[in-house]
RODO-2510 file (C-alpha; in nm, 4 decimals, decimal comma):
residues 238
     n   res          X          Y          Z
     1     m    -1,1729     4,2422     0,7469
     2     v    -1,5270     4,3246     0,8664
     3     l    -1,5990     4,6405     1,0699
     4     p    -1,9297     4,7587     1,2194
     5     l    -2,0712     5,0812     1,0780
     6     f    -2,3339     5,2793     1,2727
     7     d    -2,5990     5,4528     1,0649
     8     w    -2,7907     5,7340     1,2485
     9     s    -3,0160     5,8035     0,9458
    10     i    -3,2696     5,5470     1,0538
    11     a    -3,4057     5,4456     1,3889
    12     g    -3,1927     5,1903     1,5675
    13     w    -2,8568     5,0447     1,4808
    14     v    -2,7695     4,8978     1,1415
    15     l    -2,4709     4,6705     1,1069
    16     l    -2,3126     4,6748     0,7624
    17     a    -2,0310     4,4490     0,6429
    18     l    -1,7400     4,6352     0,4898
    19     s    -1,4738     4,4340     0,3088
    20     l    -1,1428     4,6106     0,3584
    21     p    -0,8007     4,5129     0,2195
    22     v    -0,5532     4,3495     0,4499
    23     f    -0,3155     4,6085     0,5956
    24     g     0,0317     4,6052     0,4480
    25     q    -0,0720     4,5205     0,0898
    26     v    -0,1199     4,7614    -0,2002
    27     l    -0,4536     4,6991    -0,3730
    28     l    -0,3752     4,8351    -0,7222
    29     t    -0,0555     4,8643    -0,9191
    30     e     0,0224     5,1978    -1,0809
    31     v    -0,0819     5,0606    -1,4198
    32     n    -0,4158     4,9355    -1,2891
    33     a    -0,4744     5,2575    -1,1009
    34     i    -0,4262     5,4752    -1,4110
    35     a    -0,5171     5,2695    -1,7182
    36     t    -0,8322     5,0737    -1,8006
    37     t    -0,8560     4,7482    -1,9899
    38     r    -0,9891     4,7761    -2,3426
    39     i    -1,2473     4,5030    -2,3957
    40     m    -1,3360     4,4158    -2,7536
    41     r    -1,7072     4,4088    -2,8254
    42     g    -1,8638     4,0636    -2,8496
    43     v    -1,7263     3,7158    -2,7890
    44     v    -1,5523     3,5203    -3,0657
    45     d    -1,6557     3,1560    -3,1156
    46     s    -1,3463     2,9395    -3,0713
    47     f    -1,5312     2,6233    -2,9736
    48     f    -1,8348     2,5349    -3,1858
    49     k    -1,7095     2,6404    -3,5317
    50     a    -2,0677     2,6234    -3,6714
    51     g    -2,1351     2,2687    -3,7962
    52     p    -2,2677     2,2594    -4,1556
    53     i    -2,5157     1,9693    -4,1467
    54     m    -2,7842     2,1177    -3,9205
    55     a    -2,7490     2,4562    -4,0926
    56     f    -2,8155     2,2864    -4,4291
    57     l    -3,1116     2,0896    -4,2937
    58     r    -3,2685     2,4005    -4,1408
    59     r    -3,2418     2,5821    -4,4742
    60     r    -3,3741     2,2866    -4,6762
    61     f    -3,6439     2,1509    -4,4444
    62     n    -3,8188     2,4314    -4,2616
    63     q    -4,1640     2,2769    -4,2155
    64     r    -4,3007     2,2930    -3,8611
    65     w    -4,4315     1,9602    -3,7333
    66     t    -4,7039     1,9310    -3,4690
    67     g    -4,8844     1,6364    -3,3160
    68     p    -4,7785     1,3204    -3,1314
    69     r    -4,6315     1,1482    -3,4395
    70     i    -4,4701     1,2266    -3,7717
    71     q    -4,5694     0,9896    -4,0534
    72     e    -4,4000     0,9539    -4,3909
    73     d    -4,5837     0,7377    -4,6471
    74     y    -4,4051     0,5608    -4,9335
    75     l    -4,4560     0,3044    -5,2112
    76     f    -4,2917    -0,0318    -5,1537
    77     r    -4,4218    -0,2522    -5,4399
    78     p    -4,5922    -0,2134    -5,7824
    79     l    -4,9445    -0,3144    -5,8810
    80     h    -5,0139    -0,6372    -6,0721
    81     g    -4,9378    -0,6141    -6,4407
    82     r    -4,7772    -0,8099    -6,7258
    83     a    -4,8068    -0,8869    -7,0949
    84     y    -5,1172    -1,0875    -7,1933
    85     a    -5,2628    -1,2753    -7,4872
    86     k    -5,6080    -1,2213    -7,6318
    87     g    -5,8613    -1,3971    -7,4133
    88     g    -5,6104    -1,4390    -7,1320
    89     n    -5,6814    -1,3945    -6,7648
    90     f    -5,5930    -1,0932    -6,5514
    91     n    -5,4806    -1,0848    -6,1930
    92     t    -5,7461    -0,8741    -6,0239
    93     n    -5,6422    -0,9482    -5,6675
    94     p    -5,6004    -0,6316    -5,4616
    95     r    -5,2489    -0,5570    -5,3492
    96     q    -5,1157    -0,3212    -5,0845
    97     t    -4,8538    -0,1022    -5,2466
    98     f    -4,7876     0,1712    -4,9937
    99     t    -4,7451     0,2084    -4,6205
   100     g    -4,5816     0,4561    -4,3849
   101     m    -4,3091     0,5129    -4,1305
   102     q    -4,3900     0,6761    -3,7982
   103     f    -4,1619     0,8800    -3,5751
   104     t    -4,2251     1,0439    -3,2403
   105     p    -4,0964     1,3959    -3,1701
   106     k    -3,7578     1,4231    -3,0002
   107     y    -3,6910     1,7078    -2,7592
   108     y    -3,3693     1,8898    -2,6686
   109     y    -3,3007     2,1760    -2,4305
   110     v    -3,0189     2,4119    -2,3361
   111     n    -3,0362     2,5869    -2,0008
   112     v    -2,9454     2,9553    -1,9567
   113     t    -2,9091     3,0665    -1,5922
   114     e    -2,8657     3,4342    -1,5098
   115     f    -2,8467     3,6407    -1,1909
   116     l    -3,0356     3,9707    -1,1875
   117     e    -2,7448     4,1260    -0,9981
   118     d    -2,5219     4,0555    -1,2983
   119     l    -2,7681     4,1733    -1,5621
   120     e    -2,8931     4,4876    -1,3862
   121     v    -2,6031     4,6007    -1,1661
   122     e    -2,2545     4,4562    -1,2071
   123     m    -2,2571     4,3977    -1,5849
   124     a    -2,4872     4,6805    -1,6865
   125     g    -2,4654     5,0464    -1,7773
   126     p    -2,2018     5,2328    -1,9788
   127     t    -1,9138     5,0203    -1,8433
   128     a    -2,0564     4,7015    -1,9959
   129     m    -1,9111     4,6466    -2,3432
   130     f    -2,1749     4,3894    -2,4394
   131     s    -2,4705     4,2022    -2,2953
   132     k    -2,3942     3,8898    -2,0946
   133     l    -2,7474     3,7681    -2,1590
   134     g    -2,7000     3,8189    -2,5329
   135     v    -2,3762     3,6194    -2,5298
   136     d    -2,5332     3,3381    -2,3260
   137     l    -2,8347     3,3171    -2,5586
   138     q    -2,6032     3,3006    -2,8591
   139     n    -2,4057     3,0299    -2,6814
   140     a    -2,7324     2,8437    -2,6187
   141     a    -2,8063     2,8438    -2,9907
   142     f    -2,4541     2,7203    -3,0677
   143     t    -2,4825     2,4509    -2,7994
   144     m    -2,8158     2,3290    -2,9363
   145     s    -2,6718     2,3103    -3,2877
   146     a    -2,3662     2,1200    -3,1626
   147     i    -2,5802     1,8684    -2,9726
   148     q    -2,7941     1,8028    -3,2806
   149     e    -2,4903     1,8034    -3,5117
   150     i    -2,3584     1,5063    -3,3136
   151     a    -2,6990     1,3389    -3,2791
   152     i    -2,7713     1,3532    -3,6543
   153     m    -2,4760     1,1212    -3,7208
   154     h    -2,6026     0,8515    -3,4824
   155     h    -2,9370     0,6766    -3,4218
   156     g    -3,2440     0,6889    -3,1995
   157     q    -3,3036     0,3208    -3,1207
   158     n    -3,2355     0,0853    -2,8322
   159     i    -2,9954    -0,1592    -2,9928
   160     g    -2,6968    -0,3562    -2,8689
   161     g    -2,7349    -0,2226    -2,5156
   162     d    -2,7089     0,1350    -2,6444
   163     d    -3,0396     0,3034    -2,5561
   164     r    -3,0663     0,6229    -2,7626
   165     t    -3,4467     0,6336    -2,7842
   166     l    -3,4484     0,9959    -2,6649
   167     e    -3,2241     1,0967    -2,9553
   168     l    -3,2970     1,1693    -3,3219
   169     n    -3,3748     0,8794    -3,5573
   170     a    -3,0866     0,9945    -3,7674
   171     f    -2,8374     0,9030    -4,0390
   172     e    -2,6873     0,5896    -3,8861
   173     e    -3,0194     0,4040    -3,8920
   174     a    -3,1637     0,5781    -4,1972
   175     l    -2,8607     0,4961    -4,4146
   176     n    -2,8659     0,1244    -4,3425
   177     d    -3,0001    -0,1847    -4,5205
   178     g    -3,0775    -0,4107    -4,2268
   179     v    -2,7956    -0,6470    -4,3280
   180     n    -2,4637    -0,4650    -4,3204
   181     a    -2,3307    -0,2929    -4,0098
   182     s    -2,3332     0,0862    -3,9915
   183     w    -2,0233     0,2969    -3,9222
   184     g    -2,1104     0,2515    -3,5525
   185     g    -2,1098    -0,1276    -3,5889
   186     d    -2,4879    -0,1783    -3,5616
   187     v    -2,7458    -0,3326    -3,7969
   188     f    -3,0891    -0,1670    -3,7986
   189     l    -3,3568    -0,4187    -3,8890
   190     q    -3,6321    -0,1575    -3,8764
   191     y    -3,6702     0,2105    -3,9414
   192     g    -3,9621     0,4286    -3,8433
   193     g    -4,1269     0,1288    -3,6783
   194     q    -4,1226    -0,0688    -4,0049
   195     v    -3,9254    -0,3919    -4,0446
   196     r    -3,7114    -0,3416    -4,3538
   197     a    -3,7438    -0,7008    -4,4798
   198     a    -4,1246    -0,6702    -4,4994
   199     v    -4,1276    -0,3925    -4,7592
   200     n    -3,9147    -0,5430    -5,0365
   201     g    -3,6054    -0,3303    -4,9813
   202     a    -3,7951    -0,0014    -5,0030
   203     l    -3,6120     0,1167    -4,6901
   204     n    -3,2805    -0,0187    -4,8122
   205     s    -3,0862     0,3052    -4,8507
   206     r    -2,7872     0,1241    -5,0028
   207     l    -3,0113    -0,0072    -5,2814
   208     a    -3,1519     0,3409    -5,3406
   209     e    -2,8013     0,4852    -5,3514
   210     a    -2,6876     0,2222    -5,6024
   211     h    -2,9926     0,2925    -5,8187
   212     e    -2,9189     0,6643    -5,8177
   213     i    -2,5519     0,6112    -5,9034
   214     h    -2,5875     0,3495    -6,1758
   215     a    -2,9275     0,4193    -6,3318
   216     s    -2,8897     0,6461    -6,6353
   217     l    -3,2042     0,8571    -6,6051
   218     g    -3,0514     1,1904    -6,6976
   219     r    -3,0137     1,5143    -6,5075
   220     n    -3,2297     1,8138    -6,4342
   221     g    -3,0626     2,1434    -6,3508
   222     g    -2,7368     1,9666    -6,2748
   223     q    -2,9055     1,7225    -6,0347
   224     r    -2,9154     1,3481    -6,1095
   225     c    -3,2648     1,2072    -6,1598
   226     d    -3,3588     0,8806    -5,9894
   227     v    -3,7074     0,8129    -6,1313
   228     t    -3,8800     0,8336    -6,4680
   229     s    -4,2112     0,9445    -6,3174
   230     g    -4,3252     1,0895    -5,9893
   231     p    -4,1277     1,2873    -5,7277
   232     c    -3,7584     1,2887    -5,8153
   233     s    -3,4424     1,3604    -5,6183
   234     c    -3,3729     1,6513    -5,8538
   235     g    -3,6625     1,8364    -5,6906
   236     a    -3,9049     1,8057    -5,9838
   237     w    -4,2082     1,5877    -6,0519
   238     h    -4,1652     1,3861    -6,3736
***
């Protein structure tokens, strides 16, 4: 119900809207009129449950990348070499042995919308048990992690009518050999802009996994070694 209210404190007439209860109804019960609700501090996460993969990757790989592209160089074939007899010939032809993969940055956002009336008036002061803005920012971090937790298990290519070029170039395409279908049913002939067949299986993750499992190269600090020299999966340089 809206009633006019006349205010003589200022020049002229001021019309204010007053929301009044409908006559014949009791606004508050006796319980609500006497007792207050006890609100526990904070908001418990019952949705995201904190995925482990992105948390692990953030701890392990914390380098900040800048620039229009990210490039990772790698060896894909050996130099010329073999046994020889005295007076024999040598193969002195130059040979390209390394190249690189290139990736473009991928961007994600989470929007947080707030009303100043909520933050400074209705959900502020001693009656507010916690900050709405603080909860929403925490939720934004959880949402971002959840989005990337899902994206890391898929791919970032346009393949089979599934255009995911805005998404991460993630596990589904990285852990593929260009021959066998991934868990999503796709075959990724290239990775990082490089056709897998052109680099002698260097981007064949199944081959690398088999080498790590079956090659007996020892262990270092409990971690299996996958090379006899150079950077190793155990974290050392042999």
